PAZAPA-4460 file (N, C-alpha, C; in steps of 0.05 Angstrom, whole numbers, plus 32768, in hexadecimal, padded with zeros to 4 digits):
% residues 273
    n_x    n_y    n_z   ca_x   ca_y   ca_z    c_x    c_y    c_z   seq   type   mol
   7F60   7F92   8094   7F79   7F9A   8088   7F90   7F89   8094     1      M     A
   7FA2   7F81   8083   7FB7   7F6F   808B   7FD3   7F7C   8086     2      V     A
   7FE7   7F70   8093   8002   7F77   8090   800F   7F65   807B     3      T     A
   801D   7F71   8068   802A   7F61   8053   8048   7F5E   8059     4      G     A
   8053   7F47   8056   8070   7F42   8058   807A   7F38   803D     5      V     A
   808D   7F47   8031   8097   7F40   8017   80B2   7F33   8019     6      F     A
   80B5   7F1D   800B   80CD   7F0C   800E   80D1   7EFC   7FF4     7      Y     A
   80EA   7EF6   7FED   80EF   7EE5   7FD6   8104   7ED0   7FDF     8      H     A
   8101   7EB7   7FD6   8115   7EA3   7FDF   8132   7EAA   7FD8     9      P     A
   8136   7EB9   7FC4   8152   7EC1   7FBC   815F   7ED1   7FD2    10      S     A
   814F   7EDF   7FE3   815B   7EEF   7FF8   8169   7EDE   800D    11      F     A
   8162   7EC5   8010   816F   7EB4   8023   8187   7EA5   8017    12      S     A
   8189   7EA7   7FFC   81A1   7E9B   7FEF   81B7   7EB0   7FEC    13      R     A
   81AF   7EC9   7FE8   81C3   7EDF   7FE6   81B6   7EF7   7FF2    14      R     A
   81C0   7F00   8009   81B3   7F16   8017   81C6   7F2B   8021    15      S     A
   81C6   7F41   8014   81D5   7F59   801C   81F2   7F54   801F    16      Y     A
   81FE   7F55   8037   821B   7F52   803B   8223   7F35   803B    17      L     A
   8211   7F22   803A   8217   7F06   803E   820B   7EF5   8028    18      T     A
   8216   7EDD   8025   820B   7ECA   8012   81FA   7EB6   8020    19      L     A
   81E0   7EBB   8020   81CD   7EA8   802C   81CD   7EA6   804A    20      G     A
   81DA   7EB9   8058   81DD   7EB7   8075   81C9   7EC8   8084    21      T     A
   81C7   7EE2   807E   81B7   7EF3   808E   819A   7EE9   8091    22      R     A
   818E   7EE1   807B   8172   7ED8   807C   8170   7EB9   807A    23      L     A
   8184   7EAB   8086   8185   7E8E   8083   816E   7E81   8091    24      K     A
   8161   7E8F   80A5   814B   7E83   80B4   8130   7E87   80A6    25      D     A
   8130   7E93   808F   8117   7E99   8080   8116   7E87   8068    26      F     A
   80FD   7E7F   8060   80E3   7E89   8069   80D8   7E7A   8082    27      P     A
   80E6   7E65   808C   80DA   7E56   80A2   80D5   7E67   80BA    28      S     A
   80E4   7E7D   80BE   80E0   7E8E   80D5   80C4   7E9B   80D5    29      A     A
   80B8   7E9D   80BE   809D   7EA9   80BD   8088   7E99   80CD    30      F     A
   808E   7E80   80D3   807C   7E70   80E3   8079   7E7C   80FF    31      E     A
   808C   7E8B   8108   808B   7E97   8123   8079   7EAF   8125    32      E     A
   8070   7EB9   810E   805E   7ED1   810F   8044   7ECC   8100    33      I     A
   803D   7EB3   80FF   8023   7EAC   80F2   800C   7EBC   80FF    34      R     A
   7FFB   7EC8   80EF   7FE7   7EDA   80F9   7FD1   7EDD   80E3    35      H     A
   7FB8   7EDE   80EB   7FA2   7EE0   80D7   7FA4   7EFA   80C6    36      P     A
   7FB2   7F0E   80D0   7FB4   7F27   80C1   7FCF   7F2A   80B4    37      K     A
   7FDE   7F14   80B0   7FF8   7F15   80A4   7FF7   7F06   8089    38      L     A
   8002   7F14   8074   8005   7F07   805A   8022   7F07   8052    39      R     A
   802D   7EF0   804C   8048   7EED   8041   8046   7EED   8023    40      I     A
   8052   7F00   8016   8050   7F04   7FF9   806C   7F02   7FEC    41      L     A
   806D   7EF5   7FD5   8087   7EF2   7FC7   808D   7F0C   7FB8    42      E     A
   80A5   7F17   7FBC   80AC   7F30   7FAF   80AF   7F2B   7F91    43      S     A
   80A2   7F3B   7F81   80A4   7F38   7F63   80BD   7F47   7F59    44      P     A
   80C4   7F43   7F40   80DA   7F52   7F34   80CF   7F6E   7F2E    45      R     A
   80E0   7F82   7F32   80D9   7F9D   7F2A   80DD   7F9F   7F0B    46      V     A
   80CD   7FAF   7EFE   80CF   7FB1   7EE1   80E7   7FC3   7ED9    47      S     A
   80F3   7FBC   7EC2   8109   7FCD   7EB8   80FE   7FE9   7EB0    48      D     A
   80E5   7FEA   7EA8   80D9   8004   7EA1   80D9   8017   7EB9    49      E     A
   80D2   800C   7ED0   80D1   801D   7EE8   80EE   8024   7EF0    50      L     A
   8100   8010   7EF0   811C   8016   7EF7   8127   802D   7EE7    51      I     A
   8121   802E   7ECD   812D   8043   7EBC   8120   805E   7EC0    52      L     A
   810B   8060   7ED0   8101   807A   7ED7   8111   8086   7EEE    53      K     A
   8121   8075   7EFC   8130   807E   7F13   814E   807D   7F0E    54      V     A
   8157   8067   7F01   8173   8062   7EFD   817A   8064   7EDF    55      H     A
   8193   8068   7ED8   819C   806A   7EBC   81A0   804F   7EB0    56      T     A
   819F   804D   7E96   81A5   8033   7E89   81C1   8028   7E91    57      P     A
   81D5   803A   7E94   81EF   8031   7E9C   81EF   8024   7EB8    58      R     A
   81DF   8031   7ECA   81DC   8026   7EE5   81D1   800A   7EE4    59      H     A
   81BC   8006   7ED4   81AF   7FEC   7ED2   81C3   7FD7   7EC8    60      V     A
   81D3   7FDE   7EB3   81E6   7FCB   7EA8   81FB   7FC3   7EBD    61      E     A
   8204   7FD7   7ECD   8218   7FD1   7EE1   820C   7FBF   7EF7    62      E     A
   81F3   7FC3   7EFF   81E6   7FB2   7F12   81E4   7F95   7F07    63      V     A
   81DE   7F93   7EEE   81DC   7F78   7EE2   81F6   7F69   7EE3    64      K     A
   820C   7F78   7EE1   8227   7F6B   7EE0   8233   7F66   7EFC    65      S     A
   8225   7F6F   7F11   822F   7F6C   7F2C   8221   7F54   7F3A    66      D     A
   8230   7F40   7F40   8224   7F28   7F4C   8217   7F2D   7F67    67      S     A
   8220   7F42   7F76   8214   7F49   7F8F   81F8   7F54   7F8C    68      L     A
   81F1   7F5A   7F74   81D6   7F67   7F6F   81C2   7F53   7F62    69      C     A
   81C8   7F39   7F64   81B6   7F26   7F57   819A   7F26   7F61    70      S     A
   8196   7F2F   7F7A   817B   7F30   7F86   816E   7F4B   7F83    71      T     A
   817B   7F5E   7F76   8172   7F7A   7F76   8156   7F7D   7F6A    72      A     A
   814F   7F6E   7F55   8135   7F72   7F48   811E   7F6A   7F5A    73      W     A
   8121   7F53   7F68   810C   7F4B   7F7A   810C   7F5B   7F94    74      H     A
   8124   7F64   7F9C   8125   7F75   7FB4   8115   7F8F   7FB0    75      S     A
   811B   7F9D   7F9A   810C   7FB6   7F94   80EF   7FB0   7F8D    76      A     A
   80EA   7F9A   7F80   80CF   7F94   7F78   80BC   7F90   7F8F    77      G     A
   80C7   7F84   7FA5   80B6   7F80   7FBC   80AE   7F9A   7FC9    78      G     A
   80C1   7FAD   7FCA   80BB   7FC7   7FD6   80A7   7FD7   7FC5    79      V     A
   80AB   7FD5   7FAB   8098   7FE3   7F98   807C   7FD7   7F9C    80      V     A
   807A   7FBD   7F9C   805F   7FB0   7F9F   8053   7FB6   7FBA    81      K     A
   8063   7FB5   7FCF   8059   7FBA   7FEA   804D   7FD6   7FEC    82      A     A
   805C   7FEA   7FE2   8052   8006   7FE3   8039   8009   7FD4    83      A     A
   8037   7FFD   7FBC   801F   7FFF   7FAC   8007   7FF3   7FBA    84      E     A
   800B   7FDC   7FC7   7FF5   7FCF   7FD5   7FEC   7FDD   7FEE    85      M     A
   8000   7FE8   7FFC   7FF9   7FF8   8015   7FEB   8011   800D    86      V     A
   7FF6   8020   7FFB   7FE9   803A   7FF3   7FCE   8035   7FE6    87      Y     A
   7FCB   801F   7FD7   7FB2   8019   7FCA   7F9D   800C   7FDC    88      G     A
   7FA4   8008   7FF5   7F90   7FFE   8008   7F8D   7FE0   8009    89      G     A
   7FA0   7FD1   7FFC   7F9E   7FB4   7FFD   7FAC   7FA8   8015    90      K     A
   7FBE   7FB7   8021   7FCC   7FB0   8039   7FCB   7FC8   804C    91      L     A
   7FCB   7FC2   8066   7FCD   7FD9   8079   7FE9   7FE4   807B    92      R     A
   7FFD   7FD2   807C   8019   7FD9   807D   8029   7FC2   8073    93      N     A
   8044   7FC5   8071   8054   7FAF   8065   8070   7FB0   8070    94      A     A
   807D   7F98   806F   8099   7F95   8075   80A6   7F88   805D    95      F     A
   80BC   7F93   8053   80C9   7F88   803B   80E5   7F7E   8041    96      C     A
   80E9   7F64   803E   8104   7F58   803F   8111   7F5E   8024    97      Y     A
   812C   7F5E   8025   813B   7F64   800C   8154   7F52   800B    98      I     A
   815F   7F4E   7FF3   8178   7F41   7FF1   818E   7F55   7FEB    99      G     A
   8187   7F6A   7FDD   819A   7F80   7FD7   818D   7F9A   7FE0   100      A     A
   819D   7FAB   7FEC   8193   7FC4   7FF8   818C   7FD9   7FE3   101      G     A
   8184   7FF1   7FED   817B   8006   7FDB   8185   8022   7FE0   102      G     A
   818A   802A   7FF9   818D   8046   7FFE   81A7   8053   7FF6   103      H     A
   81BB   8042   7FED   81D4   804D   7FE2   81D4   804D   7FC4   104      H     A
   81BD   8048   7FB7   81BB   8048   7F9A   81B0   8063   7F91   105      A     A
   81C0   8072   7F82   81B8   808C   7F77   81B0   8089   7F5A   106      G     A
   81AE   80A0   7F4C   81A5   80A0   7F30   81B7   808F   7F1F   107      R     A
   81D2   8091   7F23   81E4   8084   7F11   81FC   8077   7F21   108      D     A
   81F6   8070   7F3A   820B   8063   7F49   81FF   8051   7F5F   109      Y     A
   820E   803E   7F68   8205   802D   7F7E   821E   8023   7F8D   110      F     A
   821B   801E   7FA7   8230   8014   7FB7   8225   8009   7FD1   111      W     A
   8236   7FFE   7FE2   822C   7FF4   7FFC   8217   7FDE   7FFA   112      G     A
   821A   7FCD   7FE6   8207   7FB6   7FE2   81EA   7FC0   7FDD   113      Y     A
   81E8   7FD8   7FD4   81CE   7FE3   7FCB   81CF   7FE5   7FAC   114      C     A
   81BA   7FDC   7F9E   81BB   7FDA   7F81   81A7   7FED   7F74   115      C     A
   818D   7FE8   7F78   8178   7FFA   7F6F   816C   8008   7F88   116      F     A
   8164   8021   7F85   8158   802F   7F9C   813B   8027   7F9F   117      N     A
   8136   8013   7FB0   811C   8007   7FB3   8106   801B   7FBB   118      D     A
   810D   802C   7FCF   80F8   803E   7FD9   80F1   8053   7FC4   119      V     A
   8105   805E   7FB6   8100   8072   7FA1   80F1   8065   7F8A   120      V     A
   80F7   804D   7F82   80E8   803F   7F6D   80CB   803C   7F76   121      L     A
   80C7   8036   7F90   80AB   8033   7F9A   809C   804D   7F99   122      A     A
   80AA   8063   7FA0   809D   807E   7F9E   8097   8085   7F81   123      V     A
   80A9   807F   7F6F   80A4   8084   7F53   808B   8075   7F49   124      Q     A
   8089   805C   7F51   8072   804C   7F49   8058   8057   7F55   125      N     A
   8059   8061   7F6E   8041   806D   7F79   803A   8086   7F6A   126      L     A
   804D   8096   7F62   8048   80AE   7F52   803B   80A6   7F38   127      Y     A
   8046   8092   7F2B   803B   8089   7F11   801E   8080   7F13   128      D     A
   8017   8073   7F2A   7FFD   8067   7F2C   7FE8   8079   7F3B   129      K     A
   7FF2   808A   7F4D   7FE0   8099   7F5E   7FE4   80B7   7F5E   130      F     A
   7FF8   80C1   7F50   7FFD   80DE   7F4F   8012   80E7   7F63   131      G     A
   8016   8101   7F66   802B   810C   7F77   8023   810C   7F94   132      R     A
   8026   80F5   7FA1   801F   80F2   7FBD   8036   80FC   7FCE   133      I     A
   8030   8101   7FE7   8045   810A   7FFA   8050   80F2   800A   134      R     A
   806A   80F0   800A   8077   80D8   8015   808C   80E1   802A   135      V     A
   808C   80D3   8041   80A0   80D7   8056   80B1   80BE   8057   136      A     A
   80CC   80C2   8059   80DF   80AB   805B   80F0   80B0   8073   137      I     A
   80F1   809C   8085   8105   809D   809B   8118   8086   8097   138      I     A
   8132   808C   8098   8147   8079   8094   8156   8075   80AE   139      D     A
   8154   805D   80B9   8162   8057   80D2   8178   8042   80CE   140      T     A
   8180   803D   80B6   8198   802E   80B0   81B0   803D   80BD   141      D     A
   81C6   802F   80C3   81DC   803C   80D0   81EA   8051   80BF   142      A     A
   81E6   8050   80A4   81F4   8061   8092   81E1   8074   8083   143      H     A
   81ED   808A   8078   81DC   809E   806B   81D0   8093   8051   144      H     A
   81B7   8099   804C   81A9   8091   8034   81AF   80A5   801D   145      G     A
   81C8   80A5   8014   81D1   80B9   8001   81C3   80B6   7FE6   146      D     A
   81BE   809D   7FDD   81B0   8099   7FC4   8194   80A3   7FC4   147      G     A
   8186   809D   7FDA   816A   80A6   7FDD   8169   80C4   7FDD   148      T     A
   817B   80D1   7FEC   817C   80EE   7FED   8180   80FA   7FD1   149      R     A
   8193   80F0   7FC2   8198   80FA   7FA7   817F   80F7   7F96   150      Q     A
   8173   80E0   7F97   815D   80DB   7F84   8144   80EB   7F8B   151      L     A
   813D   80EF   7FA4   8125   80FE   7FAA   8129   811C   7FA2   152      V     A
   8142   8124   7FA1   8148   813F   7F96   8145   8140   7F78   153      D     A
   8152   812D   7F6B   8152   812D   7F4D   8136   8129   7F42   154      L     A
   8126   8118   7F4E   810C   8111   7F43   80F6   8123   7F4C   155      L     A
   80FD   8137   7F5D   80E9   814B   7F65   80D0   813F   7F72   156      D     A
   80D5   812C   7F84   80BE   8120   7F92   80B6   8131   7FA9   157      F     A
   809C   812E   7FB2   8093   813B   7FCB   809A   8128   7FE2   158      Q     A
   80B3   8129   7FEA   80BD   8116   7FFE   80CB   8124   8015   159      V     A
   80C4   811B   802D   80D3   8123   8045   80E6   810C   804B   160      F     A
   8100   8111   8049   8114   80FC   804D   8124   8102   8066   161      H     A
   8123   80F0   807A   812F   80F4   8094   8141   80DD   809A   162      Y     A
   815B   80E2   809D   816F   80CD   809F   817D   80D0   80BA   163      C     A
   817C   80BB   80CA   818B   80BB   80E3   81A5   80AC   80DE   164      I     A
   81BB   80BC   80DE   81D5   80B0   80D6   81EB   80BD   80E7   165      C     A
   8202   80C4   80DC   8218   80CE   80EC   821D   80EC   80E9   166      S     A
   820C   80FA   80DA   820F   8117   80D5   81F5   8126   80D9   167      T     A
   81F8   8140   80DC   81E0   8151   80DE   81DE   8163   80C6   168      D     A
   81C5   8165   80BC   81C0   8176   80A4   81A2   817D   80A2   169      Y     A
   819C   8195   809B   8180   819D   8096   8180   81AE   807C   170      V     A
   8170   81A6   8069   816E   81B5   8050   815E   81CE   8054   171      S     A
   815F   81E1   8041   8151   81FA   8044   8133   81F6   8046   172      K     A
   8128   81E2   8038   810B   81DD   8039   8104   81CB   8050   173      D     A
   8118   81C2   8060   8114   81B1   8077   8106   8196   8071   174      E     A
   810A   818D   8058   80FE   8174   8050   8114   815E   804C   175      L     A
   812D   8166   804F   8143   8153   804D   8155   8157   8066   176      K     A
   8153   8144   8078   815F   8148   8092   8170   8130   8099   177      I     A
   8188   8135   80A3   8199   8120   80AF   819C   8127   80CD   178      D     A
   819A   8112   80DD   819D   8116   80FA   81B2   8102   8103   179      V     A
   81C6   810C   8112   81DC   80FB   811B   81D4   80EC   8135   180      S     A
   81D8   80D2   8134   81D3   80C3   814D   81E9   80C7   8162   181      Y     A
   81FD   80D7   815A   8211   80DE   816E   8208   80F6   817F   182      F     A
   81F5   8106   8174   81EE   811F   8181   81D5   811E   8191   183      S     A
   81C5   8109   818F   81AD   8108   819F   81A3   80EB   81A3   184      R     A
   8190   80E7   81B5   8184   80CE   81BA   8176   80C4   81A1   185      D     A
   8179   80AA   819A   816E   80A0   8181   8150   80A2   817F   186      Y     A
   8142   809A   8194   8125   809C   8194   811B   80B9   8193   187      L     A
   812A   80CB   819E   8123   80E7   819C   8124   80F0   817F   188      D     A
   8138   80E6   8170   813A   80EC   8153   8122   80E1   8144   189      A     A
   8119   80C9   814B   8102   80BD   813E   80E9   80CE   8144   190      V     A
   80E6   80D7   815D   80D0   80E8   8165   80D0   8103   8155   191      E     A
   80E9   810E   8151   80EB   8126   8141   80E1   8121   8124   192      E     A
   80E8   810A   8119   80DD   8104   80FE   80BF   8104   80FE   193      F     A
   80B3   80F8   8113   8096   80F7   8115   8089   8113   8116   194      C     A
   8095   8124   8125   808B   813F   8128   808C   814E   810D   195      E     A
   80A3   814B   80FF   80A6   8159   80E6   8095   814C   80D0   196      R     A
   8092   8131   80D1   8082   8123   80BE   8064   812B   80C1   197      A     A
   805C   812D   80D9   803F   8135   80DE   803A   8150   80D1   198      E     A
   804D   8163   80D4   8049   817D   80C7   8049   817A   80A9   199      T     A
   805B   8169   809E   805D   8165   8081   8044   8158   8076   200      F     A
   8038   8146   8084   801F   8139   807C   8022   8124   8066   201      G     A
   8032   810F   806B   8035   80FA   8056   801C   80E9   8053   202      P     A
   801A   80DE   803A   8004   80CC   8034   800D   80AF   8037   203      E     A
   8028   80AB   803A   8033   8091   803E   804F   8095   804B   204      V     A
   8058   8082   805B   8071   8084   8069   8082   806B   8063   205      I     A
   809B   8070   805C   80AF   805A   8059   80C3   805B   8070   206      F     A
   80C8   8044   807C   80DD   8042   8090   80F3   802F   8085   207      W     A
   810A   803B   807F   8121   802B   8076   8130   8022   808E   208      Y     A
   812D   8008   8095   8136   7FFD   80AF   814E   7FEB   80AB   209      F     A
   8164   7FF3   80B8   817C   7FE1   80B7   8182   7FD8   80D4   210      G     A
   8186   7FBE   80D7   818E   7FB4   80F1   81AD   7FB4   80F4   211      H     A
   81BA   7FC1   80E1   81D7   7FC5   80E3   81DE   7FD7   80FB   212      D     A
   81CB   7FE5   8106   81CF   7FF6   811D   81CF   7FE7   8137   213      T     A
   81C9   7FCD   8136   81C7   7FBC   814F   81E2   7FB7   815B   214      H     A
   81E2   7FB4   8175   81FA   7FAC   8184   8206   7F93   8177   215      V     A
   8220   7F95   8170   822E   7F7F   8165   822E   7F7E   8146   216      G     A
   821D   7F8F   813A   821C   7F90   811C   8233   7FA2   8112   217      E     A
   8236   7FA2   80F7   824C   7FB1   80EB   8248   7FCF   80ED   218      Y     A
   822F   7FD8   80F2   822A   7FF5   80F5   8221   7FFB   8112   219      G     A
   8229   7FEB   8125   8221   7FEC   8141   8221   8008   814C   220      D     A
   8209   8012   8153   8207   802B   8162   81F9   8027   817D   221      I     A
   81F7   800E   8185   81EC   8007   819F   81CF   8002   81A0   222      G     A
   81C1   8000   818A   81A4   7FFA   818B   819F   7FDC   818F   223      L     A
   8187   7FD6   8198   817E   7FBA   819D   8163   7FB6   8190   224      T     A
   815A   7F9D   8191   8140   7F96   8186   812A   7FA6   8195   225      V     A
   812D   7FAA   81AF   811A   7FBA   81BD   8118   7FD6   81B2   226      K     A
   812E   7FE2   81A9   812D   7FFD   819D   811E   7FFB   8183   227      D     A
   8122   7FE6   8173   8114   7FE4   815A   80F6   7FE1   815E   228      Y     A
   80EE   7FD3   8173   80D2   7FD0   817A   80C6   7FEC   8181   229      I     A
   80D5   7FFB   8191   80CC   8015   8199   80C9   8027   8180   230      D     A
   80DC   8026   816E   80DB   8037   8156   80C3   802E   8145   231      I     A
   80BF   8014   8142   80A8   800A   8133   808E   8013   813E   232      A     A
   808B   8013   8158   8072   801D   8165   806E   803A   8160   233      K     A
   8083   804A   8162   8081   8067   815D   8079   806C   8140   234      I     A
   8085   805E   812D   807F   8064   8111   8063   8059   8109   235      L     A
   805B   8042   8115   8040   8038   8110   802C   804B   811A   236      R     A
   8030   8056   8132   801D   806A   813D   801C   8083   812B   237      E     A
   8033   808C   8122   8034   80A3   8110   8023   809D   80F7   238      L     A
   8028   8086   80EB   801A   807F   80D2   7FFC   807E   80D7   239      A     A
   7FF4   8072   80ED   7FD7   8071   80F3   7FCB   808D   80F6   240      E     A
   7FDB   80A0   8100   7FD2   80BB   8105   7FD0   80CB   80EC   241      K     A
   7FE4   80C8   80DA   7FE5   80DB   80C3   7FDE   80D0   80A8   242      V     A
   7FE0   80B5   80A5   7FDB   80AA   808A   7FCD   808F   808B   243      C     A
   7FBA   808C   809C   7FAA   8074   809E   7FBA   805A   80A1   244      E     A
   7FD1   805C   80AE   7FE1   8045   80B3   7FF4   803C   809D   245      G     A
   7FF6   804C   8088   8005   8043   8070   8023   8046   8075   246      K     A
   802F   8030   807E   804B   802F   8085   8058   8017   8077   247      L     A
   806E   801C   8069   807D   8007   805C   8099   8006   8068   248      I     A
   80A0   7FEF   8074   80BB   7FEC   8080   80CC   7FDC   806C   249      V     A
   80E4   7FE7   8066   80F6   7FDB   8053   810F   7FD3   8061   250      V     A
   8117   7FBA   805F   8130   7FB1   806C   8148   7FBD   805E   251      L     A
   815B   7FC7   806F   8174   7FD2   8064   818B   7FC0   806D   252      G     A
   819F   7FCD   807A   81B8   7FBF   8080   81B7   7FAD   8098   253      G     A
   81CB   7F9D   809B   81CE   7F89   80B1   81D8   7F6F   80A6   254      G     A
   81E6   7F60   80B7   81F2   7F47   80AD   81EF   7F2F   80BE   255      S     A
   81E7   7F32   80D7   81E7   7F1C   80EA   81CB   7F0E   80EA   256      I     A
   81CA   7EF4   80E3   81B0   7EE7   80DF   819E   7EE7   80F8   257      P     A
   81AA   7EE4   810F   8199   7EE3   8128   818C   7EFE   812C   258      E     A
   819B   7F14   8127   8190   7F2F   812A   817B   7F34   8114   259      I     A
   8181   7F2B   80FC   816E   7F2F   80E6   8153   7F22   80ED   260      A     A
   8154   7F0A   80F6   813B   7EFB   80FD   812C   7F09   8113   261      K     A
   813A   7F0D   812A   812C   7F18   8141   8121   7F34   813C   262      E     A
   8131   7F45   812F   8129   7F61   812C   8112   7F64   8117   263      S     A
   8114   7F55   8101   8100   7F59   80EC   80E5   7F4D   80F5   264      T     A
   80E6   7F36   8103   80CD   7F2A   810D   80C0   7F3C   8122   265      L     A
   80D1   7F49   8132   80C7   7F5B   8147   80B9   7F73   813A   266      A     A
   80C4   7F7E   8125   80B8   7F95   8118   809E   7F8C   810B   267      V     A
   809D   7F75   80FE   8084   7F6C   80F2   806E   7F68   8106   268      I     A
   8075   7F5E   811E   8061   7F5B   8133   8055   7F76   813B   269      R     A
   8065   7F8B   813B   805B   7FA6   8141   8048   7FAE   812A   270      V     A
   8050   7FA9   8111   803E   7FB1   80FB   8023   7FA3   80FD   271      L     A
   8023   7F8A   8106   800A   7F7B   810A   7FF9   7F87   8120   272      L     A
   8006   7F96   8132   7FF8   7FA3   8148   7FEF   7F90   815E   273      G     A
***
């Protein structure tokens, strides 16, 4: 079983908050992680048919007219394909690079350089192909995954959504949780996700990972690459324990190319084990 890394050349020409800067070292940076169990795969376009199961036609038209969303179809398509291959047993786990983000995209709105909700599209595709599976999502981007939260409610998915952000919240069913990084140690919050996820019993886990939390980034909360490695090890261990290692890591926010390179390659090395 191998680890898949999903990437498209357009992500290095236009990437999230920057034009060709954040991922400027890619794809050449992949030479640093060459490994017999690593596959670099080109992210395909997501289909309009799938998008319209999650977003409205008006949403799609607005994304088409926004130049910041030019990479949105391949960004979401890579996450969709990665999840399908991981859940279907063709990959053990996966890391997905993106050009446009996902977690601020709701049913009929998008903001914060997020265009289509990549993780929710991936879950919808899994439902279409494999039935109503149980999915756990942990979001460690610096900001709240409001679009993902709205969509997992509207689409009635069997999803445990856990977001480490700036507020605290627990839904009545305890499947939608926000944990403030102001109120507790960050790794303790990740461990709490693991405990709750183990009880929930997911068949696949998504980690929405933003390096915007890194020291010096625009969402700086004091984390470092060492913290990301620790989180990756914790989540890989959880996935091995509860769902045969089925873990999909999706890149979220962040803007500094040096941090993007160091942090993402570090996480991929953990996925390779």
